[in-house]
C-alpha positions as CSV (number, residue, x, y, z in Angstrom):
1,M,164.8,43.5,-6.7
2,N,165.2,40.1,-6.4
3,E,163.0,37.4,-6.2
4,R,162.6,33.9,-4.7
5,E,160.1,32.8,-7.2
6,E,159.5,29.1,-5.3
7,K,156.2,29.1,-3.5
8,S,156.3,28.4,0.5
9,T,153.8,28.2,3.1
10,L,154.4,29.2,6.9
11,Q,152.2,29.1,9.8
12,G,152.5,31.1,13.2
13,T,151.5,33.8,15.3
14,I,151.5,38.1,14.7
15,A,153.8,39.4,17.2
16,K,153.4,42.9,16.2
17,I,151.4,44.7,13.6
18,T,154.3,47.5,12.5
19,Y,151.7,49.1,9.6
20,Q,148.3,48.3,8.2
21,N,146.7,50.6,5.6
22,Q,142.7,50.9,6.2
23,E,141.9,51.5,2.5
24,S,144.3,48.7,0.5
25,H,144.4,46.7,3.6
26,Y,148.3,46.2,2.9
27,T,149.9,45.1,6.2
28,V,153.6,45.0,7.5
29,A,153.8,42.5,10.2
30,R,156.2,40.5,11.8
31,L,155.4,36.5,11.8
32,E,156.8,34.3,15.0
33,L,157.5,30.8,13.9
34,E,158.3,27.9,16.0
35,G,161.8,28.6,17.8
36,P,162.9,32.3,18.2
37,Q,162.8,32.9,14.5
38,N,160.7,36.0,13.5
39,V,160.3,37.0,10.0
40,T,158.4,40.1,8.3
41,I,155.3,39.7,6.6
42,V,153.7,41.9,3.8
43,G,151.0,41.9,1.6
44,E,146.5,42.3,1.9
45,I,146.9,40.4,5.3
46,F,143.1,41.7,6.6
47,P,142.0,41.5,9.2
48,V,144.9,40.0,11.7
49,E,145.4,41.5,15.6
50,E,148.7,40.4,16.9
51,G,148.1,37.4,18.9
52,G,146.2,36.1,15.7
53,E,147.5,32.5,14.2
54,V,147.7,32.4,10.9
55,R,149.1,30.2,8.1
56,V,150.4,31.9,5.2
57,F,150.8,31.3,1.4
58,G,153.6,33.1,-0.5
59,F,156.9,33.6,-1.7
60,W,159.9,35.5,-0.2
61,R,161.8,38.2,-2.1
62,T,164.4,40.8,-0.9
63,H,163.2,44.7,-0.4
64,P,166.5,47.1,-1.4
65,R,165.6,49.0,1.7
66,Y,164.2,46.2,4.4
67,G,165.7,43.0,3.4
68,L,164.4,39.7,3.5
69,Q,160.7,40.1,3.4
70,F,157.5,37.2,2.5
71,Q,155.4,38.4,0.4
72,V,151.8,37.2,1.0
73,E,149.5,36.3,-1.5
74,R,146.8,34.1,0.6
75,W,146.2,33.5,4.1
76,E,143.9,31.6,6.8
77,K,143.4,32.3,10.1
78,L,143.8,30.0,12.7
79,E,142.6,29.2,16.5
80,P,146.2,30.1,18.5
81,A,147.9,26.6,19.1
82,T,150.5,27.9,21.5
83,L,150.7,29.1,24.9
84,A,151.9,32.2,23.7
85,G,149.5,33.1,20.8
86,I,146.8,32.1,23.1
87,E,147.9,34.9,25.4
88,R,148.3,37.2,22.9
89,Y,144.7,36.4,21.3
90,L,142.7,37.1,24.2
91,G,145.1,40.0,25.9
92,S,144.7,41.9,22.4
93,G,141.5,43.7,23.2
94,L,139.3,41.2,21.1
95,I,137.3,40.1,23.9
96,K,136.1,42.7,25.8
97,G,136.7,42.0,29.7
98,I,140.1,40.6,29.1
99,G,143.3,42.4,28.7
100,P,147.0,41.3,29.0
101,A,147.2,41.0,32.9
102,Y,143.9,38.5,33.2
103,A,145.0,36.7,29.8
104,R,147.9,35.7,31.8
105,R,146.3,34.9,34.4
106,L,143.6,32.1,32.4
107,V,146.5,30.9,30.3
108,A,148.5,29.7,33.4
109,A,145.2,28.5,35.0
110,F,143.9,26.1,32.3
111,G,146.8,26.5,29.5
112,L,146.1,24.8,25.9
113,E,142.8,24.2,27.3
114,T,141.6,27.7,27.6
115,L,139.6,28.3,24.4
116,R,137.6,25.0,25.3
117,I,137.1,25.9,28.3
118,L,135.7,29.3,27.5
119,S,133.2,27.7,25.1
120,E,132.3,24.3,26.9
121,E,133.1,25.1,30.8
122,P,132.3,29.1,31.6
123,Q,131.3,28.2,35.0
124,R,135.5,27.3,36.0
125,L,136.4,31.2,34.8
126,L,135.4,31.6,38.7
127,E,138.8,29.4,39.6
128,V,140.6,32.3,38.4
129,E,142.1,34.4,40.8
130,G,140.4,38.1,40.6
131,I,137.6,36.5,38.6
132,G,134.3,37.3,40.7
133,S,130.9,36.7,38.9
134,V,130.2,39.8,38.0
135,R,133.0,39.8,36.0
136,A,133.2,36.7,34.7
137,R,129.7,37.1,33.3
138,R,131.1,40.2,31.3
139,I,133.7,38.1,29.9
140,L,131.4,35.1,28.8
141,Q,129.2,37.8,27.2
142,A,131.6,39.1,25.2
143,W,132.8,35.6,24.1
144,D,129.8,34.3,23.0
145,E,129.7,37.8,20.9
146,Q,132.7,36.9,19.3
147,R,131.7,33.1,18.8
148,G,128.2,34.5,17.5
149,I,130.2,36.3,14.7
150,R,132.4,33.3,13.6
151,E,130.6,32.3,11.1
152,V,130.2,35.7,9.6
153,M,134.0,35.8,9.9
154,V,134.6,32.8,8.0
155,F,132.4,33.9,5.4
156,L,133.9,38.0,4.6
157,Q,137.4,37.2,5.5
158,G,138.2,36.3,2.5
159,H,136.6,39.6,1.4
160,G,139.2,41.9,3.2
161,I,136.9,42.8,5.6
162,G,138.2,43.4,9.3
163,S,137.3,41.9,12.3
164,S,135.9,46.0,13.7
165,L,133.6,46.0,10.4
166,A,132.5,42.4,11.0
167,L,131.2,43.0,14.6
168,R,129.4,46.5,13.1
169,I,128.2,43.9,10.5
170,Y,126.9,41.6,12.9
171,R,125.5,43.9,15.0
172,V,122.7,45.4,12.2
173,F,122.2,41.9,11.1
174,G,122.4,39.8,13.6
175,H,122.6,35.9,13.1
176,E,120.5,37.1,9.7
177,T,124.2,38.4,8.3
178,V,124.9,35.9,6.0
179,A,121.8,35.5,4.7
180,R,121.5,39.0,4.0
181,V,124.6,39.4,2.3
182,K,124.1,36.7,0.4
183,Q,121.0,37.6,-0.8
184,N,121.6,41.5,-1.7
185,P,125.5,41.9,-0.4
186,Y,125.2,45.6,-1.2
187,C,122.9,46.3,1.5
188,L,126.3,46.5,3.4
189,T,126.6,49.9,1.5
190,E,123.6,51.3,3.1
191,E,123.2,49.9,6.1
192,V,126.6,50.0,7.4
193,Y,129.3,52.2,7.8
194,G,133.0,51.8,7.0
195,I,131.6,49.4,4.1
196,G,131.8,51.1,0.5
197,F,130.9,49.9,-2.9
198,V,134.0,48.4,-3.9
199,M,134.1,45.7,-1.0
200,A,130.4,45.2,-1.4
201,D,131.4,44.4,-5.1
202,R,133.8,42.3,-4.4
203,I,131.9,39.6,-2.3
204,A,129.0,40.4,-4.8
205,A,131.4,38.9,-7.3
206,S,132.3,36.0,-5.4
207,L,128.3,35.3,-5.2
208,G,127.6,35.1,-8.9
209,I,126.7,39.6,-9.5
210,K,128.3,40.7,-12.1
211,G,128.4,42.6,-14.7
212,D,124.9,44.4,-15.9
213,F,123.3,42.4,-13.4
214,P,120.2,44.9,-12.2
215,L,121.0,44.3,-8.8
216,R,124.6,45.7,-9.3
217,V,123.7,48.4,-11.5
218,Q,121.1,50.1,-9.5
219,A,123.9,49.4,-6.7
220,G,126.3,51.3,-8.4
221,L,124.1,54.1,-9.5
222,L,123.6,54.5,-5.6
223,H,127.1,54.7,-5.1
224,V,128.0,57.2,-7.5
225,L,125.1,59.1,-6.8
226,R,126.3,59.1,-2.3
227,N,130.1,60.3,-4.1
228,F,128.5,63.1,-5.7
229,S,126.4,64.3,-2.3
230,D,129.9,63.3,-0.4
231,A,131.3,66.0,-2.7
232,G,127.9,68.2,-1.9
233,H,126.0,68.5,-4.9
234,C,122.1,67.6,-4.5
235,F,121.7,65.7,-7.6
236,V,123.8,64.8,-10.6
237,P,123.2,65.5,-14.4
238,M,121.5,62.7,-16.2
239,D,124.6,62.4,-18.8
240,L,127.5,62.1,-16.3
241,L,125.9,60.1,-13.6
242,T,125.4,57.6,-16.8
243,R,129.0,58.1,-17.7
244,N,130.4,57.8,-14.4
245,A,128.1,54.4,-13.4
246,S,129.3,53.1,-16.8
247,S,133.0,53.6,-15.9
248,L,132.7,52.2,-12.6
249,L,131.0,49.3,-13.0
250,G,132.7,48.5,-16.9
251,V,129.0,48.5,-18.3
252,R,127.1,49.9,-21.3
253,E,125.5,53.2,-21.3
254,D,121.9,51.5,-22.1
255,A,122.4,49.1,-19.2
256,V,122.8,51.9,-16.7
257,Q,119.9,54.3,-18.4
258,N,118.0,51.3,-17.7
259,G,118.8,51.0,-14.1
260,I,118.0,54.5,-14.1
261,R,114.3,53.5,-14.7
262,E,113.9,50.9,-12.7
263,L,115.4,53.3,-9.7
264,V,112.6,56.0,-10.6
265,A,109.8,53.5,-10.8
266,R,111.1,52.4,-7.4
267,R,111.1,55.7,-6.0
268,S,114.5,55.3,-4.8
269,V,115.8,58.7,-6.8
270,V,114.0,61.6,-8.5
271,L,114.0,62.2,-12.4
272,E,113.6,66.3,-12.9
273,E,113.6,67.3,-16.7
274,T,114.9,70.3,-17.1
275,A,114.2,73.2,-19.7
276,E,115.9,73.9,-22.9
277,A,118.9,71.5,-23.4
278,Q,119.6,71.1,-20.5
279,P,120.5,67.4,-19.0
280,A,117.5,65.7,-16.9
281,R,118.8,65.9,-13.1
282,V,119.0,63.0,-11.4
283,Y,118.4,63.4,-7.3
284,N,118.6,61.3,-4.4
285,R,115.0,61.2,-3.4
286,D,115.5,62.7,0.4
287,L,117.6,65.6,-1.3
288,S,115.1,66.3,-4.1
289,Q,112.2,66.4,-1.6
290,A,114.3,68.2,1.1
291,E,115.2,71.1,-1.8
292,S,111.5,70.9,-2.4
293,R,110.4,71.4,1.2
294,V,113.1,74.5,2.0
295,A,111.6,76.3,-0.8
296,A,107.9,76.1,0.1
297,S,109.5,76.9,3.5
298,V,110.9,80.0,2.4
299,R,108.2,80.9,0.4
300,R,105.6,80.2,3.6
301,L,107.1,82.0,6.1
302,L,107.3,85.2,3.5
303,S,104.1,84.9,3.1
304,T,102.4,84.9,6.6
305,P,101.6,87.9,8.8
306,S,104.4,88.9,11.2
307,C,103.5,87.7,14.7
308,L,106.1,91.1,15.9
309,K,103.3,93.5,14.6
310,A,101.0,92.5,17.6
311,K,103.7,93.2,19.9
312,G,104.6,96.8,18.2
313,V,107.8,95.7,17.2
314,D,108.0,95.1,13.9
315,G,109.4,98.4,12.6
316,L,107.0,99.0,10.1
317,S,105.4,102.1,9.5
318,D,101.3,101.9,8.2
319,E,102.8,101.8,4.4
320,G,103.7,98.9,2.8
321,G,102.7,96.0,5.2
322,E,105.1,92.6,5.8
323,N,102.9,90.4,3.2
324,S,104.5,91.6,0.2
325,A,106.8,89.0,0.4
326,G,109.9,88.8,-1.6
327,K,109.1,92.8,-3.2
328,D,111.2,95.9,-2.2
329,Q,109.0,97.5,0.4
330,P,109.3,101.1,1.3
331,E,111.3,102.4,4.5
332,P,110.2,103.8,7.4
333,K,110.6,107.6,7.1
334,D,113.4,108.4,8.7
335,F,114.7,104.9,9.6
336,L,117.7,105.9,11.2
337,N,115.8,107.5,13.8
338,S,113.7,105.2,14.1
339,S,111.6,105.6,17.7
340,I,111.8,102.1,18.3
341,V,115.0,101.2,17.1
342,A,116.5,104.9,19.1
343,S,114.4,103.9,22.3
344,S,116.3,100.5,22.8
345,L,119.9,101.7,21.3
346,S,122.5,101.3,24.1
347,S,125.0,104.5,24.7
348,T,127.8,102.2,23.8
349,L,126.6,100.9,20.7
350,V,127.0,102.6,17.7
351,L,125.7,101.6,14.0
352,D,126.3,102.3,10.7
353,R,123.7,102.4,7.8
354,E,123.5,99.2,6.9
355,Q,123.7,97.8,10.5
356,H,120.2,99.6,11.1
357,Q,119.1,98.6,8.1
358,A,119.4,95.0,9.2
359,V,118.3,95.5,12.5
360,L,115.2,96.8,10.5
361,Q,114.6,94.3,8.1
362,A,114.9,91.4,10.7
363,L,111.2,93.2,12.2
364,Q,110.0,93.7,8.9
365,K,111.1,90.9,6.8
366,K,110.5,87.7,7.7
367,V,113.5,85.9,6.7
368,L,116.6,88.1,6.3
369,V,120.1,87.0,5.4
370,V,122.9,89.2,6.5
371,T,126.4,88.5,5.4
372,G,129.3,90.2,6.0
373,G,133.7,89.3,6.2
374,P,135.1,89.5,9.5
375,G,135.2,93.0,11.7
376,T,132.2,94.2,9.7
377,G,130.1,94.4,13.0
378,K,127.6,91.1,12.6
379,T,128.3,90.5,16.8
380,T,127.2,94.9,17.1
381,L,124.2,93.8,15.0
382,L,123.0,91.1,16.8
383,T,124.3,92.6,20.6
384,H,121.5,95.2,19.4
385,L,119.0,93.5,17.9
386,L,118.9,91.1,21.2
387,T,118.7,94.6,23.6
388,L,115.8,95.6,21.2
389,L,113.6,91.8,21.4
390,R,114.3,91.8,25.6
391,G,112.7,95.1,25.7
392,R,109.9,94.4,23.8
393,E,109.6,91.0,25.5
394,V,110.1,89.3,22.0
395,S,111.2,85.7,22.6
396,F,114.3,84.7,20.6
397,A,116.5,81.6,20.4
398,L,119.8,81.7,18.8
399,A,121.4,78.7,17.1
400,A,124.8,77.7,14.9
401,P,125.4,74.3,13.2
402,T,128.3,73.1,15.8
403,G,129.4,73.2,19.4
404,R,132.0,75.4,18.9
405,A,130.0,77.9,16.8
406,A,127.0,77.9,19.3
407,K,129.2,78.6,22.3
408,R,131.1,81.2,20.3
409,M,128.1,82.9,19.5
410,G,126.6,82.8,23.1
411,E,129.6,84.1,24.7
412,A,129.0,87.5,22.1
413,A,125.5,87.6,22.1
414,G,125.3,86.9,26.5
415,E,122.6,84.9,25.3
416,E,122.4,80.9,25.6
417,A,123.3,79.6,21.7
418,K,122.3,75.9,21.1
419,T,123.4,73.8,18.0
420,I,120.7,73.7,15.8
421,H,120.6,69.5,16.6
422,R,119.8,70.6,20.4
423,L,117.6,73.2,19.4
424,L,115.3,70.9,17.3
425,E,115.6,68.4,19.9
426,Y,117.6,65.6,18.0
427,N,116.7,62.0,19.6
428,P,119.6,59.9,18.8
429,H,117.7,56.7,19.7
430,D,114.5,57.1,17.6
431,R,116.8,59.1,15.2
432,A,114.3,61.8,14.5
433,F,114.0,65.4,15.4
434,Q,111.2,66.0,18.0
435,R,110.4,69.6,16.8
436,T,108.7,69.6,13.5
437,E,105.9,71.2,11.9
438,D,103.5,69.3,14.5
439,R,105.4,70.5,17.1
440,P,107.0,73.6,16.1
441,L,109.4,76.0,18.1
442,D,107.2,78.2,20.9
443,V,109.3,81.5,20.0
444,D,109.0,84.7,17.5
445,V,112.8,85.4,16.4
446,I,115.0,82.4,15.5
447,I,118.5,83.3,14.9
448,V,121.0,81.2,13.3
449,D,125.0,82.0,13.2
450,E,127.4,80.7,10.6
451,A,124.9,79.9,8.0
452,S,127.2,79.1,5.3
453,M,127.7,76.1,7.2
454,V,124.3,74.9,7.1
455,D,123.5,72.3,4.2
456,L,119.8,71.2,2.7
457,S,119.1,68.9,5.1
458,L,120.1,70.5,8.2
459,M,118.0,73.8,6.9
460,D,114.9,71.4,5.5
461,Q,114.6,70.1,9.4
462,L,114.8,73.7,10.8
463,L,112.3,75.4,8.7
464,R,109.8,72.9,9.1
465,A,109.9,73.6,12.9
466,I,109.6,77.0,12.5
467,P,105.9,78.8,13.3
468,P,104.6,80.6,10.1
469,R,104.3,83.4,11.8
470,S,108.1,83.7,13.6
471,H,111.2,85.4,11.8
472,L,114.4,83.4,10.7
473,V,118.0,86.1,10.4
474,L,120.4,84.0,9.1
475,L,124.2,85.5,9.7
476,G,126.8,83.9,7.8
477,D,129.8,85.4,5.6
478,V,128.8,83.8,2.0
479,D,132.8,83.9,0.8
480,Q,133.9,81.0,3.0
481,L,133.8,77.4,1.6
482,P,130.1,75.9,1.2
483,S,128.9,73.6,3.6
484,V,130.5,69.7,4.2
485,G,126.7,68.6,3.1
486,P,125.2,68.8,0.4
487,G,124.2,72.2,-0.8
488,T,124.8,75.7,-1.2
489,V,121.7,77.2,0.9
490,L,122.8,80.6,2.2
491,K,124.2,81.3,-1.7
492,D,121.1,79.9,-3.3
493,M,119.1,82.2,-1.1
494,I,121.3,85.2,-1.7
495,D,121.3,84.7,-5.9
496,S,117.3,83.7,-5.9
497,G,116.3,87.4,-5.2
498,I,113.3,86.2,-3.4
499,V,115.0,86.6,0.2
500,P,115.7,89.5,1.1
501,V,119.6,90.4,1.8
502,V,121.7,93.1,3.5
503,V,125.5,92.4,3.2
504,L,128.2,94.5,5.8
505,R,131.1,95.8,4.1
506,R,132.1,98.3,6.2
507,I,135.1,96.8,8.3
508,F,135.2,98.4,11.8
509,R,138.1,96.3,13.3
510,Q,140.8,99.2,11.4
511,A,143.9,98.0,10.2
512,N,146.1,99.2,13.5
513,E,143.8,96.6,15.4
514,S,143.7,93.3,13.5
515,L,145.6,92.8,10.3
516,I,143.8,89.6,10.3
517,V,140.6,91.4,9.2
518,V,142.3,93.8,6.8
519,N,144.3,90.6,5.3
520,A,140.5,88.4,4.8
521,H,139.1,91.1,2.9
522,R,142.5,91.9,1.1
523,I,142.2,88.2,0.2
524,L,138.6,88.7,-1.4
525,Q,139.5,91.7,-3.1
526,G,142.4,89.9,-4.8
527,Q,145.2,92.1,-3.3
528,P,148.9,91.3,-1.9
529,L,149.0,90.8,1.6
530,W,150.5,93.1,4.1
531,F,152.3,92.2,7.3
532,G,152.3,95.7,9.1
533,E,156.1,95.3,9.2
534,Q,156.3,98.5,12.0
535,R,154.6,96.7,14.3
536,E,155.3,95.9,17.5
537,K,152.9,93.4,18.0
538,R,151.7,91.2,14.9
539,D,148.6,89.2,14.7
540,F,149.1,88.2,10.9
541,V,152.7,86.6,10.0
542,F,154.2,85.0,6.8
543,I,157.5,82.5,7.5
544,A,159.2,82.0,3.6
545,R,160.2,78.5,3.3
546,E,160.7,77.1,-0.3
547,N,160.4,73.4,-0.1
548,E,158.3,71.0,1.7
549,E,160.8,69.7,4.1
550,E,161.9,72.9,5.3
551,I,157.8,74.2,5.7
552,L,157.5,71.1,7.4
553,A,160.5,71.3,10.2
554,T,159.3,75.3,11.0
555,L,155.7,73.8,11.6
556,K,157.4,71.8,13.9
557,E,159.1,74.4,15.6
558,L,156.7,76.4,15.9
559,I,154.2,73.8,17.3
560,K,156.8,72.0,19.6
561,E,158.9,75.5,20.4
562,R,158.5,79.2,19.8
563,L,154.3,79.4,20.0
564,P,154.7,77.9,23.6
565,R,157.5,80.7,24.5
566,S,155.1,83.2,23.2
567,L,151.7,82.6,23.9
568,P,149.9,81.8,26.5
569,P,149.2,78.3,28.1
570,K,145.6,78.0,27.4
571,S,146.1,79.3,23.7
572,V,149.1,77.1,23.0
573,G,146.6,74.3,23.5
574,E,144.5,75.9,21.1
575,V,146.7,76.1,18.4
576,Q,145.4,74.6,15.3
577,I,147.0,73.6,12.1
578,L,144.8,73.9,8.8
579,S,146.1,72.4,6.3
580,P,144.3,72.5,2.0
581,M,145.0,68.5,1.5
582,H,144.6,65.6,3.0
583,R,147.5,63.8,1.1
584,G,150.9,64.5,0.8
585,M,154.2,65.7,3.2
586,L,151.6,69.3,4.2
587,G,148.6,67.2,4.1
588,T,146.5,66.4,7.2
589,V,147.2,62.9,7.2
590,H,151.4,62.8,7.6
591,L,151.4,65.9,9.5
592,N,149.4,64.5,12.0
593,R,151.5,61.4,12.5
594,E,154.3,63.8,12.9
595,L,152.6,65.6,15.1
596,Q,151.5,62.7,17.7
597,V,154.7,61.6,17.9
598,L,155.7,65.5,18.4
599,L,154.0,66.6,21.1
600,N,152.2,63.2,22.6
601,P,154.5,60.3,22.3
602,D,154.4,58.7,25.8
603,G,150.4,58.4,25.6
604,E,149.2,55.3,26.4
605,P,148.4,54.3,23.3
606,I,145.5,52.2,21.5
607,E,146.1,50.0,18.6
608,W,142.9,49.4,16.7
609,A,142.7,48.0,12.3
610,G,146.2,49.3,12.4
611,T,145.2,53.6,13.1
612,L,146.9,54.4,16.4
613,F,145.8,56.7,18.9
614,R,147.2,57.5,22.3
615,L,145.7,59.0,25.8
616,G,146.1,62.8,25.5
617,D,145.6,62.9,21.4
618,K,143.6,65.6,20.2
619,V,141.0,63.7,17.7
620,M,138.3,64.9,15.2
621,Q,135.0,63.3,14.9
622,H,134.1,63.0,11.2
623,R,130.7,61.8,10.4
624,N,128.0,62.3,11.8
625,N,126.9,60.1,14.7
626,Y,123.2,61.3,16.1
627,E,123.1,58.7,19.0
628,K,126.3,59.9,20.5
629,G,125.4,63.4,19.6
630,V,128.7,64.0,18.0
631,F,129.1,65.4,15.0
632,N,131.5,65.8,11.5
633,G,134.1,68.6,12.1
634,D,133.7,68.6,16.3
635,L,137.1,68.4,17.9
636,G,137.9,66.4,21.3
637,R,140.9,65.3,23.2
638,I,141.2,61.3,24.7
639,I,141.1,61.8,28.1
640,Q,140.6,58.2,29.3
641,V,141.6,54.7,27.7
642,D,140.3,51.0,29.0
643,K,141.9,48.6,27.3
644,E,139.9,45.7,29.2
645,N,136.7,46.6,28.0
646,K,137.9,48.2,25.1
647,N,136.6,51.7,25.5
648,V,137.8,54.9,25.1
649,Q,136.7,58.8,26.7
650,V,136.8,61.4,24.5
651,D,136.2,64.7,26.0
652,F,134.5,67.5,23.0
653,Y,134.8,70.7,24.9
654,G,133.1,69.5,28.0
655,R,130.7,66.7,26.5
656,L,132.3,63.3,27.6
657,V,131.8,60.6,25.0
658,S,132.5,57.2,24.9
659,Y,133.6,55.0,22.0
660,E,134.2,51.1,21.8
661,Y,137.3,50.2,20.0
662,E,135.3,48.8,16.8
663,E,133.8,52.6,16.5
664,L,137.5,54.6,16.5
665,D,137.7,54.8,13.2
666,E,134.6,57.6,13.3
667,L,138.0,59.2,14.6
668,S,141.1,61.1,13.3
669,L,144.2,62.9,14.6
670,A,142.9,66.1,15.0
671,Y,146.6,68.1,15.6
672,A,146.1,69.3,11.4
673,T,142.7,69.4,10.1
674,S,141.3,70.2,6.6
675,I,140.5,73.9,5.9
676,H,137.1,72.6,4.7
677,K,136.6,70.7,8.2
678,S,137.4,74.2,10.0
679,Q,133.9,75.6,9.4
680,G,132.1,77.3,12.3
681,S,135.5,77.0,14.3
682,E,137.3,80.1,16.0
683,Y,141.2,79.1,17.0
684,P,143.5,81.5,19.4
685,V,146.3,80.6,16.9
686,V,146.3,79.1,13.3
687,V,149.2,78.0,11.2
688,I,148.5,77.2,7.9
689,P,151.4,75.7,5.6
690,L,151.5,76.2,1.4
691,H,153.2,74.9,-1.1
692,T,152.8,74.6,-4.8
693,S,152.3,71.0,-3.9
694,H,148.5,72.0,-2.6
695,F,147.9,73.2,-6.3
696,L,144.7,71.4,-6.6
697,M,143.3,73.4,-3.6
698,L,144.9,76.9,-3.9
699,H,141.9,79.0,-4.3
700,R,140.9,82.6,-2.9
701,S,137.9,80.8,-0.5
702,I,140.3,78.1,0.8
703,L,142.9,80.8,2.0
704,Y,140.3,82.8,3.3
705,T,137.8,80.3,5.1
706,A,141.5,79.7,6.6
707,V,142.8,82.9,7.6
708,T,139.3,84.0,9.2
709,R,139.5,81.2,11.8
710,G,141.8,82.7,13.5
711,K,141.3,85.3,16.3
712,D,144.6,86.2,17.8
713,L,147.1,85.1,15.2
714,V,147.4,83.7,12.0
715,V,150.7,82.0,10.8
716,L,151.2,80.9,7.3
717,V,154.3,79.0,6.5
718,G,155.0,78.3,2.4
719,N,156.4,79.8,-0.1
720,K,155.7,82.8,-1.8
721,R,154.6,81.4,-5.1
722,A,151.8,79.0,-3.8
723,L,150.4,82.4,-1.9
724,A,150.7,84.2,-4.8
725,M,148.2,81.4,-6.6
726,A,145.6,80.9,-3.8
727,I,144.8,84.9,-3.7
728,R,144.8,85.0,-7.6
729,N,142.5,81.6,-8.4
730,T,139.0,83.0,-8.4
731,R,138.2,79.4,-8.9
732,T,135.2,77.7,-7.4
733,V,133.7,74.3,-7.5
734,R,130.4,74.4,-8.9
735,R,128.0,72.2,-7.1
736,Y,124.7,71.1,-8.3
737,T,122.0,72.1,-6.8
738,G,118.5,73.4,-7.8
739,L,117.2,75.6,-4.6
740,K,117.8,78.6,-6.4
741,E,115.1,77.8,-9.5
742,K,113.0,75.9,-6.9
743,L,112.6,79.3,-4.6
744,V,112.1,81.4,-7.9
745,G,109.7,79.1,-9.2
746,A,108.2,78.8,-5.7
747,S,107.9,82.6,-5.9
748,R,106.2,83.3,-9.1
749,A,103.8,80.4,-8.5
750,G,102.7,82.3,-5.6
751,L,102.9,78.7,-3.9
752,P,102.0,79.0,0.0
753,G,104.1,76.2,0.5
754,S,103.1,72.4,0.6
């Protein structure tokens, strides 16, 4: 690459942003200079919007593929000074209520004085055709808000914080923004979504907070703890936390250990000593308290008399009694012919011994885990249990972690099923659950499906709202991937030996009915897959393709042509690609770009901070937003775009949610999603790319989880070596959790809970 080393300065208007990386802020844009000349500028140019006036400093270089470019080393944002620049600036979506049409009218009316008139003579807006008092008021409110964050923008711009994040910071801190950030720049990572430690640390360095400054060390420690929590861990071993923080901060380990002691003294973290030679455990305080409460709540439920005995529905003989929680209890004699169960059996329901055992245990034990793979009869068991409870007028509630899982549970049971958040009456305005120990749920039996998805914090909230005399039944598949959030709650309960467990092993949907079910179990057993070559209709297909390019081409052909020809129209819209990874040619990021162009090339575009969405796009929420009532992993579709008010509407399967443009970073395209994010969902058709480039994620549990998401058809597209690797590899990533030990400890201590 040849470079012209002489330094230059250019000034002009951003005509088009060709590319912008949200993480690195690397930007490719067309800069319109005076006259007809346009040039390509590249570099960390952020935040900018089309129509913005900038002055850039750098040098010219010749790229071997893209030709002459201007490499930006630093830049300044300017007030637009040309008519075209002012029109683009106002029409860029920055000012709510002004779209391209009204931007043209304003500039036509006021020319180069437009921005001054907005600031100093706002009453003159009424002179513009089509702007009445209501619209003028809305425009001025938005303009004043932009003026309010101008100081924030000036302060933060040099640190790579874009306009959307600056506005979010301003909404959190208001006029105190600059003072708060100067006092403690790391408050941004704790209170403003979208700002990480690296960005806050860059600001801190410019303010003189460097090295082993205590505030920096403590912030770095909390950042490392958050990263481990995001990866599913509840605690971090002391030595591992020390090494990671020392490496991140570039400081000595003794400075890190001093920081840990200070955080413990401030009660920001909890230090738990361990037996023998194991390192101490460092917890985020909330997760430590949640683990302790979950263990105490389970013990409390197990040790409290049941409300069902008084109703004659406990299914117990007089011997044994329900108060011997955690111990093996004598079964009722001839329990398969128990009068209670027999009287409630529908003639169309046939339960095997394990299912009968599960129904009786649900009545006998205050807490029960029922686990089993696909086709093992969990739905039949649930149907029978509900029939029995209805017959004895026992109140119950059905819940699941996600909206899709709750909908599927409700359809299978013929009863209303709610998300756990809705069951617990989460109030987004107060950011609090209304159902707690002070106002518990008024039901006798709570049944939760897809329990493997329930993380530690949500299980804590659920258990706090369950009355001591009620029953809790957890249905789930422990062989699936663990919850997205911290913990392995279902597995820890099973492994503790404290919570009664029924494992369903028998497959009721036989091989001639569902290859999906058969192959899911073959994956768990490490056996080669069977594709039923002699069948007329197959619900499980493997398409062999060797390299990534061939796999991608086949995926696109399947989605665009082959599947639409062979599937009912409703199922075509429900085809879901599940990829093991985010990065790479077959990762979700690249697949979504390709599929957006393939499936929705003409939808009205929405560009914000370098991200392109289109009207009609399939999208996923990727953080819990309690105020909007949407959660990590929820799928929806963009159904409305309002460019003047910078707002989009997303339909999450019947629930309409509104997003301001600056909130769009909560969404990502979802034509392809990660397997981890698919938990709790079921799709008519699942397509799974497999290639050896996915080797870090090719293991049995991830393939099993992907395959069991398909209801009517599963299509694997990839090479045989990658498939064999996934089936053979039993590696599981260990999560640091202490719930199992706390459950065992609570039982040994005989604690009733606290």
